[in-house]
N, C-alpha and C positions, 0 to 999 in steps of 0.2 A: 447522384448526388440530391440530397434532402433540400427542398427549396423553402422550407419554413425554420424557428426553433421549437417544432413541437418534440416532445420526448422521444427518443427512438425506441423501438419495440425493445423490449427485456424481458429475460426469463426471471421464472421468481425460484430463487437460489438459496436468497438469503433469508434469515429469521428478521423480518424487518416490519415495527421499527426496532431499534436497539435502543435500550435505555439510556438515558440522561441522566448519571448519578451526582450526589455530593459528597465528596470526602471532605473531612472534618479534622482527622487526627493527625496527620503527617505531621503539621505545625502549626503549633499555635495561632490562635488566634486567626486561621486562614481555612479557606473556600477553595476547595478546586473542585472544576465541573467535571465527569469524566464521560465522556461519549464513547459507550460501551460496544465498539465495532470488534471487539473480540467477542462479543456473544451472539454474530452472526448465524453459527450455527456449531457443530463438533467439530469433523474434519474438515468443516466449508469455514470457521472461524477464522475473521481478519479483514482487514481492508479490501484485499484482492479481490472477494467474491461480489462486492458493490459493483466493478469494472465488469468481471467476467458476465453478467447477468447481461451485459448487453453484446460484450463480443463474440458470446457463445449464440446469442439469437441470431446475429449477424453470420456466426459459421454456418447456422441451421437453414437459414433464410437462404444461402450461396449453395446448400446439398454436400456440404463437406461432410467427410467420413471421418477424418481424423484432425487434431488440433496440434498445432507446434509450437512452442514457447522457450524459452531459456532464462536463466537465473544461476545462482550459486548453488554450492551441493547439497543445503539447506535451505533452499528458497521456499518462502510462505508461497510466494506467488505459483510456481510450478506444483507445489503440492497442492492448492487448492484447484489448480486446471485439472489435476489429473483425477482428483477426485470427482469434480465436476462432470468430465467426460465420462466418468464410467458409469455417472449417474444418466446421464443421457445417452449413454450409448455410442460413444466415438471412441475412436481411438487417442492415442496421444502419446507423443513423440516431446522428450525432455532433452534440452542438451545443457549440463550442467558443469558448470567451472568450478573447475580445481585443479591446483597443483600435480596432487598427487591422487588419482583414482585409487578407493578401495580396493583389499584385496579382496577376489571372490571369496574367499573363507571366512571374511570378517563378517559377522552380521551387521545389517544395517542399522541405521538410529535415527529418531526425530523425523524430521520430514521427508527422507530419502526414504525409509521404513515404508511410509504410508503411499509414497510413490510406487515403489514397487508392489505392495498390497493389492490396489487398486489395477496392476498390470500396466503400468505405463512404462513404453520403453526409455531405456536410459542410456545417454551416449556421453559421458563422460568430457570434455572439451578442454584443453590448456587456458591458461589466462592470453596467450597469444593469438591462439586460432580464436578466442572467444571476440576479440576485436571484430573479427568479418561474420559475427553471430545471424544478421540478417541475409547474409549471401548462404552461409550452411543451411536456416532454416528454409528459403526461398527453393534453394537446390533441394531440398529433403520433401519438400511438400506436395512438389507432384500435382495433378491436375484435381486430385481430390482432397487437398490438403487446407489447412486454416493457418496462416501465420498470425502468433498473440505477440507481441511485441515485449521485451522486458519489462515486469512490473504492470501488463496491462494498460501500459501509459502510452496512450493515443488520445486525439480526440472523442472518440468515441467510449472510451475507455473514462473518461475524465466526467460523464454524466453520471457514474456511480454517482462521485461528490459532489455535484452540480445539484443532484437529486439528495443528499445526504443533508446539504444547506437548508433545504426546503424542512427536510423530517426535522431537524433541530430548532428551526425557527418555531415549529408550532408546541415543542418541548421546553423551552425558557420562560420564565415569569420576564425575565429582562435581559437583555442581550449580555454575552460575557465581557469582562474587559478586555479579552485578548482569546485568538483561539490558535494553539501550537499542535504539530504535529511532526511525527517524524519524517523525511525524506531523503529515499533511496533512489529511486527512478524517477520522481517527480509529477508523477501521474495525480496521488491523489492532492497535492499541494495547489496542483495546476486547478483541479477541480473546484476546491475548495474555492480560490481566488477567483474564478467564473461565477459559481455558484453566489458569494456573497456580493459582486458587483451587479448580479440578475435581478436578485433583491433589493438592491440599494441600500445593504445593511454596511456601515462603516465601520467595523470592528478590524483591529490590529490582527495581522495573519502573520506568525510565525512558521516555520520549515526547519527543521533542525537536522542540518548535515550529518548522516553517517557514514558518509563516504563522498569523495569529489570535493566541489569548494561552492561558494554562493555565487561566481559567475558561472560555472557551469548550471546550474538550477535554474539560474534567472535565464538560461539561452533555452531550458529545455520547457519554461513556463511561458516564453515568447511562441516557441514553435507551437505547443498542443494549442495556443490561443488563437493564434492564425488557423492553425488547421479546422478548429472547431467553427470558428467565423466563418469561414469559406465555405463549410458544408453546412452550418448553421446562420443565417445571413443575421438575423435578429439576437443573436448572443453577444454580451459587451466582448469588448476586445481589451485584453489587460496589458498594465503596464506592467512590466515585470518588477519596477525599481518600488512599485508601492507595497510589495511582498516581501518580509524580511528573510532572510537565509540565516540562522544562528549557528554559527560556526564555531570550532574549539570544543565540539564534544564529541568526535569519531575515534579520540583516543589514539590505539593503535590500528586500527582501521576497520572496515568492514567485516565485520561478525567475526573481530577480532575483541576479546576483550582484557580488561584490567581490575586487579582488585579491588579499587577506590569504585569502579561502576556496580560490582557484582556487591558490594559492600553497601552501595545505593540501592540496589534491586532487595536485597533482605532487610534493609532501613524500612521500605514503603511496603512491603509484604506483610512486616511483622507490625507496623504500626495501623496499618488499614485494610490486610487482605487481599490487598491487589496487587497483581502479579504481572511483573513487566517481563520483556522478554532480553537476552543480552545482545541481540543485533540491531532492533529498531528501539521499540519503547524503553528499553531501559536506559540506552543513551537520550533518548530525546528528553524524557522526564528530568534527568538531571538538570539542567539550565533552572526548570521550577524551585528543585531544591536550592539552587547554589546562588542564583539572581533574582528569586521570585519578585522584587520590585520591579524587575522589566518587564511584567506581565500584566501588573492591575491589580486588584483585591480579589479579583473574580476571573480566574482564566477557566479556560475551556479545554482539555486537553483528550484530542482521539484517540484512544488507545485501539493501534491497529493490530492488536493479538500477537502471535508468534511464540504461543507456550510450548510449541515442540521444540522451538530452538536450546529450551532448558534441559530438552531431554536427548543430550546428545553426548 
């Protein structure tokens, strides 16, 4: 156990710092700041690589020969893990949730295509089997495997966005009126909450639920915060009720799109050149379009990547 709040060892996998850009053309007389974490790399684009810098450093320190993780069939996290593992010479086993596995003769697309390209072992599991994902991964890990939770969302992974707050605070001229991000496994939101409180920044934080509900994500934030302060006692403990979880934008459900969502993705792309994805950022950006007054005059949106989700 670590006995201080010094940043844990991390690998250099992401292209950091990512830019903090201003976008003006989406709505008249309105500026939104975009933290471009879709630019952390090419195959390693997105928010997950920030977490993996810490998780894979720990895997290496423990002498792991392979890593195991899980997610939906088009998981950005699983793709980033598979690519990073290949770069580091580690084996990778992915447990991908799907009701109907693709037929062997059907070419893979999107993230799944990249998973296979870099040599990850893919195991398809049903939604029912996925409920026991931690046990499945632990059983498959053996003595030389390192298990990474869904989304890299644990106390160690949260350091990716604790550090991202440090990074953003050096980039803005004045603090934004709010920070908004998509939340699917909760780790990015928890890291942002810890990072803001650690710097004593009183900026409203909003996580837009792309699945589950506010109660679920508040419980995740509380769990990760408890784990983080147990391991690094000087980190601030987060009151989950101070983090706003925005509901009402998950549409048909996780990784399922509506015509209205796709229309908004197209609108943003055509007015600004900003490419959102249908699973995370496309849903999470919608409250900025439809109730911008909720976030004040100068909101900051964390672009968490996901472009490969458009290519399926």
